[in-house]
C-alpha positions in Angstrom: 52.7 64.0 215.2 55.8 65.2 212.9 54.8 68.7 212.3 55.6 72.2 214.5 53.8 73.6 217.4 53.8 76.9 217.8 52.3 78.6 220.9 51.0 82.0 221.5 51.5 83.2 224.9 51.4 86.1 226.7 48.5 87.9 229.1 45.1 88.8 228.9 43.8 90.8 226.1 46.8 90.5 224.3 45.0 89.1 220.9 45.9 85.4 221.4 42.2 83.8 220.3 42.1 86.2 217.0 45.2 85.5 216.1 44.8 81.8 216.4 41.3 82.0 214.7 42.9 84.6 211.8 45.5 81.8 211.1 42.9 79.3 211.1 41.5 81.2 208.4 44.1 82.1 206.1 46.1 79.2 206.2 43.7 76.5 207.5 46.6 75.9 210.9 44.5 73.8 213.5 45.0 75.2 216.6 43.3 74.4 220.4 41.2 76.5 222.6 42.6 77.9 225.6 40.9 75.6 228.2 41.6 78.5 231.0 38.9 80.8 230.2 36.3 77.8 229.5 37.2 76.6 232.7 36.7 79.9 234.6 33.4 81.3 232.2 32.3 78.2 234.1 32.9 78.5 237.3 30.2 80.0 239.8 32.9 80.9 242.2 36.2 82.9 242.6 39.2 80.8 241.2 40.9 79.4 244.1 44.8 77.8 243.6 43.5 73.9 243.6 41.6 74.9 240.4 45.1 75.5 238.5 45.5 71.6 238.6 42.2 71.0 236.8 43.0 73.6 234.8 46.6 72.1 233.9 44.4 68.7 233.0 41.9 70.3 230.9 44.7 72.5 228.9 46.4 69.3 228.3 43.9 67.2 227.1 43.1 69.9 224.7 47.1 69.9 223.4 46.8 66.5 223.0 43.5 66.5 221.0 44.8 68.8 218.8 47.5 66.7 217.7 45.9 63.2 217.6 43.4 64.8 215.9 46.1 66.6 212.9 48.5 64.2 212.6 49.5 65.2 209.1 49.2 68.6 210.0 52.9 70.3 209.4 51.8 72.7 212.0 49.5 73.4 214.9 49.2 76.0 217.3 48.3 76.5 220.7 46.1 79.2 221.9 48.2 79.3 225.2 49.7 76.0 226.9 51.0 74.6 230.1 53.4 77.1 230.3 51.0 79.7 230.3 49.1 77.6 233.6 52.5 77.8 235.5 53.1 81.5 234.7 49.4 82.6 235.4 49.7 80.3 238.4 52.8 81.7 239.7 51.1 85.6 239.0 48.0 84.9 241.0 49.1 82.4 243.4 52.3 82.7 244.4 52.7 78.8 243.5 52.4 76.1 241.1 50.7 73.2 241.5 53.7 70.1 242.2 54.9 68.5 238.9 53.8 71.2 236.7 57.3 71.9 235.6 58.4 68.9 234.5 55.1 68.1 232.9 56.1 71.4 230.8 59.4 69.7 230.3 57.8 66.6 228.7 56.1 68.3 226.1 57.5 70.2 222.7 56.8 73.2 221.5 58.7 74.7 218.8 58.1 77.7 218.7 56.2 80.6 221.0 54.6 83.4 219.7 54.9 86.7 222.6 52.1 88.2 222.3 52.2 91.8 223.7 49.3 93.8 225.3 48.2 96.4 223.1 44.6 96.4 223.0 42.3 98.4 225.0 41.0 96.3 227.9 38.3 94.4 227.7 36.6 93.0 231.5 35.1 89.7 231.3 34.5 87.4 233.9 37.5 85.2 233.3 39.6 88.4 233.4 41.6 90.1 236.6 42.1 93.2 236.9 43.9 95.2 234.2 47.4 94.5 235.0 48.5 93.2 231.2 51.5 95.5 231.2 53.4 94.8 234.3 52.2 90.8 233.5 53.5 91.1 230.4 56.9 91.8 231.8 56.4 88.8 234.0 55.6 86.3 230.8 58.7 87.7 229.9 61.1 86.8 232.6 60.0 84.0 232.9 60.2 83.0 229.2 63.7 84.3 229.5 64.6 82.6 232.5 63.6 79.1 230.8 66.0 79.8 227.8 62.6 79.7 225.9 63.0 81.5 222.3 60.4 83.5 221.3 59.1 86.0 219.1 57.9 89.1 219.8 54.2 89.7 218.5 53.3 93.3 218.2 51.6 96.1 217.0 48.1 96.4 215.4 46.1 93.7 214.2 47.0 94.1 210.7 50.5 93.6 211.5 50.3 91.1 213.8 49.1 88.2 211.4 51.9 89.4 209.0 54.6 88.3 211.7 52.6 85.5 212.4 52.1 84.6 208.6 55.8 85.9 207.9 57.3 82.8 210.7 54.3 80.5 209.6 56.3 80.8 205.9 59.5 80.4 207.4 58.5 77.3 209.3 56.9 75.5 207.2 59.9 76.0 204.4 62.2 74.4 207.4 59.8 71.6 207.9 59.8 71.5 204.0 63.8 71.0 204.4 63.3 69.0 207.3 61.2 66.5 204.9 63.7 66.8 201.9 67.0 65.6 204.4 68.3 69.1 203.6 68.2 69.7 207.8 69.8 67.3 210.5 67.5 67.3 213.1 69.6 69.2 215.6 69.3 72.6 214.6 
């Protein structure tokens, strides 16, 4: 896949899925669904640490399928990614599956969009208690400690979509410039 890969990342109830769906409707941008949510909703028991490995495998499969199914897309969007799995695993279990960090390093993500949790908390079976603000800070610290550049996505739904549309347009112009040879590939 030659296009850009964007990732919506952040704590529960921060609007990631809503944004992915909005960008898909607005621009036709293909996106992968969050595997962890699907996994937890189908689990008939409490989530335990060994489940994280299965979530990682499912998430990776979703990401790979998105790229394979959309080889000519200028941009694809991930509704969370493997880094989200790592952060949630650290948050809930205080540990991460062996090799997850190395697996993340092998993946290519061009732009992270850190979503601030500014919506009403909506409990559902896939969510723990409302710790969204402290978890948001944890996500932000983790991105910064890993030197991962990100764009903060905040405000009401309209503002968030506007921020993302503006960045998508910027990414698309970079893609166009890349194709015409105006940018070197090291930038």
